[in-house]
C-alpha positions in Angstrom: -24.9 46.5 -5.7 -22.2 45.7 -3.2 -18.8 44.6 -4.4 -17.1 41.4 -3.2 -13.3 41.1 -3.2 -12.2 37.7 -4.4 -8.8 36.5 -3.1 -7.7 33.4 -5.0 -5.3 31.0 -3.3 -3.2 29.7 -6.2 -1.3 27.3 -3.9 -4.7 25.7 -2.9 -5.5 25.2 -6.6 -2.1 23.5 -7.1 -2.7 21.3 -4.1 -6.1 20.2 -5.5 -4.5 19.3 -8.8 -1.7 17.4 -7.0 -4.2 15.6 -4.7 -6.0 13.9 -7.6 -8.0 16.8 -9.2 -5.6 17.3 -12.1 -8.6 17.6 -14.5 -9.9 20.7 -12.7 -8.9 23.3 -15.3 -10.9 21.5 -18.0 -14.2 22.6 -16.5 -15.9 25.4 -18.5 -19.0 25.7 -16.3 -21.6 24.1 -18.5 -23.5 22.8 -15.4 -24.0 19.3 -16.9 -22.6 17.8 -13.7 -25.3 19.5 -11.6 -28.0 18.5 -13.9 -27.2 14.8 -13.9 -26.5 14.5 -10.2 -29.4 12.7 -8.4 -27.9 13.3 -4.9 -27.6 17.1 -4.9 -30.2 19.2 -3.0 -32.6 21.2 -5.2 -32.0 24.5 -3.5 -28.2 24.5 -3.4 -27.0 22.1 -6.2 -23.5 20.8 -6.6 -20.8 20.3 -8.0 -20.8 23.2 -10.4 -20.2 25.9 -7.8 -17.6 23.7 -6.1 -15.7 23.4 -9.4 -15.8 27.2 -9.8 -14.6 27.7 -6.3 -11.8 25.3 -6.9 -10.7 26.9 -10.1 -10.6 30.3 -8.4 -8.8 28.8 -5.3 -11.5 29.9 -2.9 -10.4 27.7 -0.1 -12.7 29.1 2.6 -15.8 28.4 0.5 -14.7 24.8 0.0 -13.4 23.5 3.3 -16.4 24.8 5.2 -18.9 23.6 2.6 -21.1 20.6 3.6 -21.8 19.9 -0.1 -18.3 18.7 -0.6 -19.2 15.8 1.7 -22.9 15.4 0.6 -21.3 14.3 -2.7 -21.1 10.5 -2.6 -18.9 10.3 -5.7 -21.5 8.4 -7.7 -19.5 9.7 -10.7 -22.6 10.4 -12.8 -21.1 13.9 -13.2 -17.7 12.6 -14.3 -19.2 10.2 -16.8 -21.4 12.9 -18.5 -18.9 15.8 -18.4 -18.3 16.9 -22.0 -14.8 18.1 -21.2 -13.5 15.3 -19.0 -13.2 17.6 -16.0 -14.1 14.7 -13.6 -15.9 16.7 -10.9 -16.2 13.6 -8.8 -12.4 13.2 -8.6 -12.0 16.9 -7.9 -14.4 16.8 -5.0 -12.6 13.7 -3.8 -9.3 15.6 -3.7 -11.0 18.5 -1.9 -12.4 16.1 0.8 -8.9 14.8 1.3 -7.7 18.4 1.8 -10.6 19.1 4.2 -9.5 16.2 6.4 -6.0 17.7 6.4 -7.3 21.1 7.2 -9.3 20.0 10.3 -7.1 17.2 11.6 -5.5 18.4 14.9 -2.3 16.6 13.9 -1.9 18.0 10.4 1.5 16.3 9.7 -0.1 12.9 10.1 -2.8 13.8 7.5 0.0 14.8 5.1 1.9 11.5 5.8 -1.1 9.3 5.3 -1.9 10.9 2.0 1.7 10.5 0.7 3.1 7.2 -0.5 6.7 8.0 0.5 5.7 7.9 4.2 3.9 4.5 4.1 6.8 2.5 5.5 7.3 4.9 8.3 3.6 4.8 9.3 3.7 1.0 9.2 7.0 1.0 11.2 5.3 2.5 14.3 2.9 -0.3 15.1 5.4 -3.0 14.0 8.0 -1.6 16.4 5.4 -1.5 19.2 4.4 -5.2 18.8 7.9 -6.4 18.2 9.0 -4.5 21.4 6.3 -6.4 23.4 7.4 -9.7 21.8 11.1 -9.0 22.6 10.2 -8.0 26.2 8.6 -11.5 26.6 11.7 -13.2 25.1 10.0 -14.5 21.9 11.7 -12.3 19.4 14.1 -15.0 18.2 11.8 -18.0 18.5 8.2 -18.9 18.5 6.4 -20.2 21.6 6.5 -24.0 21.9 3.5 -26.3 21.8 0.0 -25.6 20.5 -0.4 -22.3 18.6 -1.9 -19.8 21.0 -1.4 -16.2 19.9 -1.7 -15.0 23.5 1.6 -16.8 24.2 3.3 -14.4 21.7 1.6 -11.2 22.8 -0.8 -11.3 25.8 -4.3 -10.1 25.1 -4.2 -7.4 27.8 -1.1 -5.9 26.1 -2.9 -5.9 22.7 -6.0 -4.4 24.3 -3.9 -1.6 25.9 -2.2 -0.7 22.6 -5.5 -0.6 20.7 -7.3 1.3 23.5 -4.6 4.0 23.3 -4.8 4.0 19.5 -8.6 4.2 19.5 -8.6 7.0 22.2 -6.1 9.0 20.1 -8.3 8.6 17.0 -11.5 9.5 18.9 -9.9 12.6 20.3 -8.7 13.7 16.8 -12.2 13.1 15.4 -13.9 15.1 18.2 -11.5 18.1 17.7 -11.7 17.9 13.9 -15.5 17.6 13.7 -15.9 20.5 16.2 -13.8 22.8 14.0 -15.7 21.6 10.9 -19.1 22.2 12.5 -18.1 25.7 13.6 -16.9 26.5 10.1 -20.1 25.3 8.5 -22.2 27.2 11.1 -20.5 30.5 10.0 -22.2 30.1 6.6 -25.6 28.7 7.6 -27.2 28.7 11.1 -28.6 25.4 12.4 -32.3 25.6 12.9 -33.8 22.2 13.4 -33.8 19.7 16.2 -30.3 18.2 16.3 -31.5 14.9 17.8 -34.0 14.4 15.0 -31.3 15.3 12.4 -29.0 12.7 13.8 -31.7 10.1 14.0 -32.8 10.7 10.4 -29.2 10.7 9.2 -28.4 7.4 10.9 -31.5 5.8 9.3 -30.4 7.0 5.9 -26.9 5.7 6.4 -28.1 2.3 7.6 -30.0 1.9 4.3 -27.4 3.6 2.1 -30.3 5.4 0.4 -28.1 8.0 -1.4 -25.9 5.3 -3.0 -29.0 3.9 -4.6 -29.6 7.2 -6.4 -26.4 6.7 -8.4 -26.5 5.5 -12.0 -23.0 5.0 -13.3 -21.8 3.2 -10.1 -25.1 2.0 -8.8 -23.5 -1.3 -7.7 -21.5 0.6 -5.0 -24.6 0.5 -2.8 -24.3 -3.3 -2.5 -20.6 -3.3 -2.0 -20.6 -0.5 0.6 -23.4 -2.1 2.5 -21.5 -5.4 2.7 -18.3 -3.6 3.9 -20.4 -1.5 6.4 -22.3 -4.4 8.0 -19.2 -6.6 7.9 -17.4 -4.1 10.0 -20.4 -3.9 12.3 -20.3 -7.7 12.6 -16.6 -7.7 13.5 -17.2 -4.9 16.0 -19.8 -7.1 17.7 -17.4 -10.0 17.6 -14.7 -8.0 19.3 -17.1 -6.8 22.0 -18.3 -10.4 22.5 -14.7 -11.6 22.9 -14.0 -8.9 25.5 -17.0 -10.1 27.5 -15.7 -13.7 27.3 -12.2 -12.7 28.4 -12.9 -10.1 31.1 -16.4 -11.1 32.1 -16.2 -14.9 32.2 -12.4 -15.3 32.1 -12.7 -17.6 29.1 -9.4 -17.4 27.1 -8.9 -17.9 23.4 -8.7 -19.8 21.2 -12.5 -20.5 21.2 -14.0 -23.5 19.4 -15.1 -23.1 15.8 -18.7 -23.8 16.7 -18.9 -21.0 19.2 -21.6 -18.4 18.1 -19.1 -15.6 18.6 -16.6 -17.4 16.4 -19.2 -18.1 13.7 -20.2 -14.4 13.6 -16.6 -13.3 13.3 -15.8 -15.8 10.5 -19.0 -14.9 8.5 -18.2 -11.2 8.9 -14.7 -11.7 7.7 -15.8 -13.6 4.6 -18.4 -10.9 3.9 -15.9 -8.2 4.3 -13.5 -9.9 1.8 -16.4 -10.3 -0.6 -17.5 -6.7 -0.1 -14.1 -5.0 -0.5 -13.5 -7.2 -3.6 -16.8 -5.8 -5.1 -15.6 -2.3 -4.2 -12.3 -3.0 -6.1 -14.2 -4.5 -9.1 -16.6 -1.6 -9.3 -13.6 0.9 -9.3 -11.8 -1.0 -12.0 -14.9 -1.6 -14.1 -15.8 2.1 -14.0 -12.3 3.6 -14.1 -12.8 5.0 -17.6 -16.1 6.7 -16.8 -15.6 7.6 -13.1 -11.8 7.9 -12.8 -9.3 5.5 -11.4 -9.1 7.0 -7.9 -6.1 8.3 -6.0 -3.4 6.7 -3.8 -5.6 8.0 -0.8 -8.5 5.8 -2.1 -6.5 2.7 -2.9 -4.5 2.8 0.4 -7.8 2.3 2.3 -8.8 -0.7 0.1 -5.3 -2.2 0.5 -5.5 -1.9 4.3 -8.9 -3.6 4.4 -7.5 -6.4 2.3 -4.5 -6.8 4.6 -6.7 -6.9 7.7 -9.2 -9.5 6.3 -6.7 -11.7 4.5 -4.2 -11.9 7.4 -7.1 -12.4 9.9 -8.4 -15.4 7.9 -4.9 -16.7 7.3 -4.1 -16.4 11.0 -7.0 -18.7 11.9 -6.3 -21.2 9.1 -2.6 -21.4 9.9 -3.4 -21.9 13.6 -5.8 -24.7 12.8 -3.2 -26.3 10.4 -0.6 -25.9 13.2 2.0 -24.1 11.0 3.7 -22.0 13.6 6.5 -20.5 11.5 3.9 -18.9 9.2 1.0 -18.4 11.7 2.8 -16.1 14.1 4.4 -13.7 11.5 1.0 -13.4 9.7 -0.6 -12.6 13.1 1.9 -9.8 13.7 1.1 -8.4 10.2 -2.6 -8.6 11.1 -2.2 -6.6 14.3 -0.1 -4.0 12.5 -2.8 -3.6 9.8 -5.6 -3.2 12.4 -3.5 -0.6 14.2 -2.9 1.2 10.9 -6.6 1.4 10.2 -7.8 2.7 13.5 -4.9 4.8 14.7 -4.7 6.7 11.4 -8.5 6.7 10.8 -8.9 10.5 11.3 -6.4 11.2 8.5 -7.4 8.5 6.0 -10.3 7.6 3.8 -12.0 6.1 6.8 -12.5 9.7 8.1 -15.2 10.0 5.3 -17.7 8.1 7.5 -17.4 10.8 10.2 -17.1 14.0 8.2 -19.8 12.9 5.7 -22.1 12.0 8.6 -21.5 15.3 10.2 -22.2 17.2 6.9 -25.4 15.2 6.4 -26.6 16.0 10.0 -25.7 19.7 9.5 -27.6 19.9 6.2 -30.7 18.5 7.8 -30.3 20.6 10.9 -29.8 23.8 8.9 -32.8 22.8 6.8 -30.7 22.9 3.6 -32.3 19.6 2.6 -35.3 17.7 3.8 
């Protein structure tokens, strides 16, 4: 029998504990978590082995492990754990550290996950937008006449800022996912048809099938579906508006009865309702499933900021209250920038890394 040398990384263990996995040491390997999990594959079940790896500080076995992302944090394991080890929270902390490991701009991942850097992260987009406003001479007074946000900041300037932010985020995702895929491939060779794996994964995500297997937090399926499709609706609205502006040269504001406007408003209300359900589910299940970390709540707060300032910007414009409308609009732009520019380092990165892990698991025939 061959010997295997185990080299624990104690600093990694401490980082897991500091990142929200403070209950890690309570685990005594009873395997209750694996037994009650309805999401885990039959041939390589989790999260028992991940808890063992984490206790031993086996970093390489965790950050290259697709199972860390196949976990949807249903919290059935946490609710039934006889020791209160909260495996769901521990795996959540490991996912956060995995993002940091593969992010090409590591210091940004550290900053996004740490409350003391929040104001600094918000300052960047705020300075950019205030700089544009100052350049146009509107820094010390609002544009006169009817409220038209394009008078404050021209749409092409906003588009340029967001295109650059989105390009940066996309590049970071591509580099991070490539590193993650290579790390996973070192432990299991892909075998299947990658196109079929991607197609099957997308179909599963669109229906949120795995969330429906949860017991303790079963309502998360509805709330996540609402948030997911609300974002899709807002993405379609944004694309539609781009076609209006650059294709037909129709400038905003658009009438309330315009189909594009209706879709945007319905999507915004649905997003508000969805993120409120997410918040309610978290609070209702905090005792069983854990309260979540700063990393989790930051994402929820940013979504709230985007949707509330977006709705308020429209209502204040219709009410013709310029002293409130323009500042709220600036906060809205800052929030949207925060969400997308820092996406590769925030909770939003889950949708990319989890999707990649799901595709890999299918492609390596680890699960059917």
